N, C-alpha and C positions, 0 to 999 in steps of 0.2 A: 405941489411944490416941486420944482425941477431939481435935478441933482446939482446944478450950479448955483442954486439959491444961497444967498448969504444968510447965515444965522445971526440976526442982529440982537436977539434977546439973551445971548450968552455973556456972562460977566467976564471982564478982562483977566481975572485971576483964576479962571476955571481950568480944568484938566486939559482942555483943547489947547490952550495957550502954553501950558507946561510941556505937553507932548510936542507941540509944534517947535518950540525952542530946542527941546532935547533932541528931536529928530534932526534938526539942522546942525546942531553941534556935533552929534555923532557922525552924521553923514559928512560934514566938513572935515572932521579929523580923519575919518577913514579915506575919503577921496584924496585929501592932501597926501597922506602916506602912500596911497596907491600910485599917484603920479610920480612921487619921488622914487619909489621902489621899481616901478616899471621902467622909468628912464635909466636908473642905475643898472638894473638887470640887463636890459637890452643894450646898454653901453659897454658891457663887459664882453671880452672876446669869448666865443663859444668854447675855446680850449680851457679857459679859466673855469667856466661853469662845469665842464666835463671833469676837470681834475679835482676841484675843491667842493663842488656841490652837485654831484651827478643826480642826487635825489630830487633836485629842484627842476630838472629838465622838463618834466611833465606836470609837476605839482604847482609850480609857480604860475604858469599861464592859466591853469584851471582855477586856482584860488583867486587870481586877479579878475577873471571873468565872473566868478561867483560874487566877489566883493562889489564889482560894478553893478551886477544885476540886483543886488540887495541895497546898495547905498544910494544909487540914483533915485529909485522910487521912495526911499526914506526921506531924501531931501524934498522931493515933490510933495510927499504927504505932509511934511513939516510946513511948507509954504501954504498948502491948501488949508491946513488946520489953522494957521495964523490968519488966513483970509476968511476964516469961518465958513468955508464951503461945506454944505451938507454932505456931499459925496465923499469928503475927506475922512469922515468917521468910518464909513464902510471900507474904503480903500485902505486906510491905515490898519483896520482890524484884520483884513485879509493878509496884508503885508506882515503883521506881527505873527500870525499863524504860520505863514510860509517860513519866516525867520526861525521860529521855534522848532519847526520840523527840520529845517536845514541844520540848525545847531545840534539837534539831537543826533541826526545821522552823521554829521561831521565828527562829533565827539566819540560816537560809538564805533566809527570805522577808521579813526586816526591810527596810522601804523608806524609813524616815526617814533624813535626812542624818546624824544623830548615832548613834553606836554604842549599842545597847540596854543596854550595861553601863556607860555613862557616868553619873557622879553626877547630872548635870542630868536625864537621862531617868528615873533612879530617883527623884529628888526630885519630879519632876513626876507621878510615879505611873504613867508609861507602862510601867515595868518595876518589878517588885517586888523590894525589897532581899533578901528571903529566897530568892527564886528566883535573883537575880543572884549571890548568894554560892555557890549550888549550881553555877551554870554555871562561874564562874571557878575553883572548887576541884575541878571534876569530881566533886562529891560523889556523885551517883547511881552513877557507875562505880566509885568507891572503895567505896561502900556495897555494891555487888554483889559485889565481891571479898571484903569482910569478911563478908557474909552467906554466901558459899560456904564460908569458913573456919569460921564459926559452925555451919553445917549439919553439917559433918563432926564437930564437937565435940558438938553437941547431939543428933544422931540417931545412935545406935550402929549 
């Protein structure tokens, strides 16, 4: 069976469907916030950023790039899971491991005085809402458990 083969024998209420929808919802929320904050941030004069948010000068672009690199594949994985593509299980599993490692490193090295999951930090765009929801719900870890269950059902 090739990696693009559709898994027809998977019931519509299985973990793949749940994960596919959840991936798309989280990616959609995160990417929407990302677009709004990037447009807002780069629409502000540099003097405003320098005066009121000098800490954001390097962090905002870095967090925006990280959010993009995590949320776009999450959306792709969601689409592929809903399409029941066999390669989506492995792809999503790798993505969940990468996200878990990224979140652990992010939380352990965060140096701002505010918690990265605080609404103020999220609204300022220094933490993405789609990523924050994944952290507070332990979504990648729960996703790995559901993928393990789906793998047993999907692969005889």
